[in-house]
C-alpha positions in Angstrom: -6.9 2.7 14.5 -8.4 4.1 11.3 -12.1 3.6 10.7 -13.1 1.9 7.5 -15.2 4.0 5.1 -16.3 1.2 2.8 -14.7 3.0 -0.1 -12.0 1.4 -2.2 -8.6 3.1 -2.2 -8.0 5.1 -5.3 -5.3 4.2 -7.7 -3.0 7.0 -8.9 -3.1 6.6 -12.7 0.2 6.8 -14.5 0.8 6.9 -18.2 -0.1 3.5 -19.6 -2.5 2.5 -16.8 -5.5 0.5 -18.2 -9.0 0.7 -16.9 -12.1 -1.4 -17.9 -15.8 -1.1 -17.2 -17.3 -4.0 -15.3 -20.7 -3.4 -17.0 -20.1 -2.8 -20.7 -16.5 -3.9 -21.0 -15.1 -0.8 -22.7 -11.4 -0.1 -22.0 -9.4 3.1 -21.4 -5.6 3.6 -21.4 -4.2 6.8 -19.8 -2.0 8.6 -22.3 -1.6 11.9 -20.5 -1.6 12.4 -16.7 -3.7 15.5 -15.7 -1.6 16.5 -12.6 -4.6 17.1 -10.4 -3.9 17.1 -6.6 -7.0 15.1 -5.9 -7.7 11.7 -7.5 -9.9 11.8 -10.6 -12.5 9.0 -11.0 -13.0 7.5 -14.5 -16.7 6.6 -14.6 -18.6 4.5 -17.1 -22.1 3.1 -16.8 -22.5 5.0 -13.5 -19.7 3.2 -11.7 -15.9 3.9 -11.4 -13.8 1.9 -13.8 -11.5 -0.7 -12.4 -7.8 -1.0 -13.2 -7.0 -3.8 -15.6 -4.0 -6.0 -15.3 -1.7 -6.1 -18.4 
């Protein structure tokens, strides 16, 4: 059984994925995927931004 780390599972951002800041409300849309092996965090106001439903 896997141990829980308390961290949210990262979302692989694809072109068109939308993120929003839960603090200030600013929005970001991915227009180019970086191709990094690791997951990149999009951070605003000191917290990772959440994916936004269309």
